[in-house]
C-alpha positions as CSV (number, residue, x, y, z in Angstrom):
1,M,7.5,-28.0,19.3
2,S,10.8,-26.7,20.6
3,N,11.0,-24.6,23.6
4,L,11.3,-21.1,22.1
5,T,12.1,-18.1,24.1
6,N,9.8,-15.1,23.8
7,K,12.5,-13.3,21.8
8,D,12.8,-16.3,19.5
9,V,9.0,-16.0,18.8
10,V,9.4,-12.3,17.9
11,R,12.4,-13.1,15.7
12,Q,10.2,-15.7,13.9
13,F,7.5,-13.0,13.3
14,F,9.9,-10.5,11.7
15,E,11.5,-13.2,9.5
16,I,8.1,-13.3,7.7
17,Y,8.9,-9.8,6.3
18,N,12.2,-11.1,4.9
19,S,10.9,-14.6,3.7
20,Q,7.3,-13.8,2.8
21,D,6.5,-17.2,4.3
22,Y,2.9,-16.3,5.5
23,E,2.3,-19.8,6.9
24,A,5.0,-19.1,9.5
25,A,2.5,-16.6,11.1
26,Y,0.5,-19.5,12.3
27,K,3.5,-20.8,14.2
28,C,4.3,-17.6,16.0
29,M,0.9,-15.8,16.4
30,A,-2.2,-16.7,18.3
31,S,-5.4,-17.3,16.2
32,N,-7.1,-14.4,18.1
33,Y,-4.0,-12.1,17.8
34,L,-4.9,-8.4,18.4
35,D,-2.9,-5.5,17.0
36,H,-3.7,-2.4,19.1
37,G,-2.1,-0.1,16.5
38,L,-4.3,-1.4,13.6
39,P,-7.9,-1.8,14.8
40,Q,-8.7,-3.9,11.7
41,V,-6.3,-6.6,12.8
42,Q,-8.0,-9.0,15.2
43,S,-6.7,-12.4,14.1
44,V,-3.7,-14.1,12.6
45,E,-5.5,-14.0,9.2
46,D,-5.9,-10.2,9.5
47,A,-2.2,-9.9,10.3
48,I,-1.4,-12.0,7.2
49,K,-3.5,-9.7,5.0
50,I,-1.5,-6.7,6.3
51,L,1.8,-8.5,5.7
52,K,0.7,-9.4,2.1
53,S,-0.4,-5.8,1.6
54,T,3.0,-4.5,2.8
55,H,4.7,-6.9,0.4
56,T,2.5,-5.7,-2.5
57,S,3.6,-2.1,-1.8
58,F,7.2,-2.9,-0.9
59,P,8.1,-6.4,-2.4
60,D,11.7,-6.2,-1.3
61,I,11.1,-5.0,2.3
62,K,13.8,-6.1,4.7
63,V,13.8,-5.8,8.5
64,V,16.9,-5.7,10.7
65,I,16.3,-6.2,14.5
66,D,18.4,-3.7,16.5
67,D,17.0,-4.5,19.9
68,L,14.8,-7.0,21.6
69,I,14.2,-6.3,25.3
70,E,12.2,-8.7,27.4
71,E,10.2,-8.0,30.5
72,N,7.8,-10.6,31.9
73,D,5.5,-11.7,29.0
74,K,6.4,-8.8,26.7
75,V,9.2,-8.2,24.2
76,V,10.0,-4.7,22.9
77,F,11.3,-4.6,19.3
78,R,13.3,-1.7,17.8
79,G,14.4,-2.3,14.3
80,H,14.8,-0.7,10.9
81,F,13.2,-1.4,7.6
82,S,14.3,-0.7,4.1
83,A,12.2,-1.2,1.0
84,T,11.5,0.1,-2.5
85,H,8.0,1.6,-3.2
86,L,6.9,-0.6,-6.1
87,G,3.2,-0.9,-5.4
88,E,0.4,1.4,-4.3
89,F,0.8,2.5,-0.7
90,V,-1.9,4.5,1.2
91,G,-3.2,5.7,-2.2
92,I,0.1,6.7,-3.6
93,A,1.0,5.1,-6.9
94,P,4.4,3.3,-7.1
95,T,7.4,5.7,-7.3
96,G,10.4,3.3,-7.2
97,V,11.7,5.3,-4.3
98,R,13.8,3.6,-1.7
99,V,12.6,4.2,1.9
100,E,14.2,3.5,5.2
101,F,12.7,3.9,8.6
102,E,12.9,2.7,12.2
103,A,9.9,1.2,14.0
104,L,9.0,0.2,17.6
105,E,6.7,-2.5,18.7
106,I,5.7,-4.2,21.9
107,F,4.6,-7.9,21.7
108,K,2.8,-9.9,24.4
109,I,3.6,-13.6,24.2
110,E,1.7,-16.4,25.8
111,N,2.5,-20.1,25.3
112,Q,5.1,-19.3,22.6
113,K,2.5,-17.3,20.5
114,I,2.2,-13.5,20.0
115,T,-1.2,-12.6,21.4
116,E,-1.1,-8.8,21.2
117,S,1.0,-6.0,19.9
118,W,1.3,-2.2,20.3
119,G,3.3,-0.8,17.4
120,Y,4.6,2.4,15.9
121,W,5.5,2.8,12.2
122,P,6.4,6.4,11.3
123,M,3.7,6.7,8.6
124,S,4.3,10.4,8.0
125,E,8.0,9.8,7.6
126,I,7.4,6.9,5.1
127,V,5.0,9.0,3.1
128,H,7.4,12.0,3.1
129,Q,10.2,9.8,1.8
130,I,8.0,8.5,-1.0
131,Q,6.7,12.0,-2.0
132,A,10.1,13.7,-1.8
133,S,11.2,12.0,-5.0
């Protein structure tokens, strides 16, 4: 395995949104990955379920990384997402509405794998954009 920087590992993770290559999650996430923002996510398999669910709701979701800031074993991500609401999302039937939002997340990386994350997706803003149609 090549010697990836912590920022490279985070870039690999976000490429999954763009590529829908779920197997890539095993390359960049620890098997016991823990998402502090989503208590139901306590493994790489749980994370893949969330990614698949996101792609069901927003099949064309794209992420652009605006900032990656590294400090010790953590990388802070700031980026923006754009997607079309084509599948059910938090109980809301598909609307075909285009949504755009910014998100923030902190990743802890050990041995070139993401072990933990603390994230913020602006759920109320996403829902508001969907329902404003």
